[in-house]
N, C-alpha and C positions, 0 to 999 in steps of 0.2 A: 240238240236243243229245241225246246218247244216253241213254236211260233206264238206270237201274241194272239189273243182271241179277238182283238180288234181288226176287222178286215178293212183294207184300204181299196182304192180302185185297182190297183196293181196286184193285190193279193194280201196275204197274212204278214209279210215281212214289214218291218219298219224301214224308213229311210236309213237309219243307223245299220240295220241288218243287211241292207242292199249295198251300202257303202263298204262294209267289211267283206262282203262277198266279192265285190269288185276288186278290192285291194288284194285279197288272198287268191284271187285267180291269176294275178300277174306274176311273171317268172321272179321278179325281184321282191315281190311283196310290197310294192309301193307304187303309188300313181299321183300324177299331178292332177289338179283340180279339172282340168279340160279332159284328161284321160278318164276320170271317173264319170263325167258327163257322157263321154263317148261310150263307155261301157254301159251305161243305163240305156242308151238310145238303141244300142246294138243288142242287148240281152233281155230287155224287159219290154214286152209288146206295148204296155200303156204308154211309155216314154217314147217309143218309136214314133208314135203319131205326132207327139209334141215336141220332138227334137229341135227343129230349127224355126218353129213358129214363134209368134209373139207370146204365145201361151207357155213358152219355156221359161220366162222370168220367174215364175212362182216356184216350180219345182227346183230350179237351180238355186234359188234363194234358200230353199229348205235344206239342200245338199250342204251349202256353205255354212248354214246355221248349226247342222249336226256336227260337221267336222270341227267347227270351232268351239263348240259348247260341251261336247262329250269328251269324257276322260278316256273313252274307248279309242280315240284317235290321237296321233301325235303328229306334228308338223316337223319336217327335217329340211334344213336348208339345202337347196340344190347345189351340189358342188360344180355343176357346169355353168356355162354361159346362160344369161337370162335370169329373170328375177322369180320364176315360178318355184314353188316349194313342193317337196315330196309329202305325201300323206300316207302314214303307215297305221296299222293296227297296233295300239299299245299292248303289247303281250303282258305287260305287268298289270293291266287294268282291263283285261279282255272282256269280262262279263258285267262290267259296271253298267247299271241301267240309269243311274241318276247323272244329270249333266253337271259339268264343272259349274261352280258358282264363282262369280267374280268377288274377291275379297273386299270388304268394306274397308275404307280408309279411315284411320283413327286420327282424330284431331288432337294434336299434342297440347293445345292450349286449353283444354277442358279439364 
């Protein structure tokens, strides 16, 4: 896969590409949100410096944004105790670049 032409502070991969790389590097091909954060801090030098500082709020928000809006990722209920979910790469929608759009509600009164 060809990396995007836009260069970020951490390199040419997008947040979505980094998230996919993190998930695919795990033995079960699934990670919780906190495990994704940890992977970023451990494997991407740019985030290592930002890991536990107050400046981490911005990139963590970007991770959450990408997970929830991209059809590239799917959330699976954690079968264990606790309320965190697993995030996986959606194998049926692996190369989708466009984010999911929230469907507009249709007013039945019109």
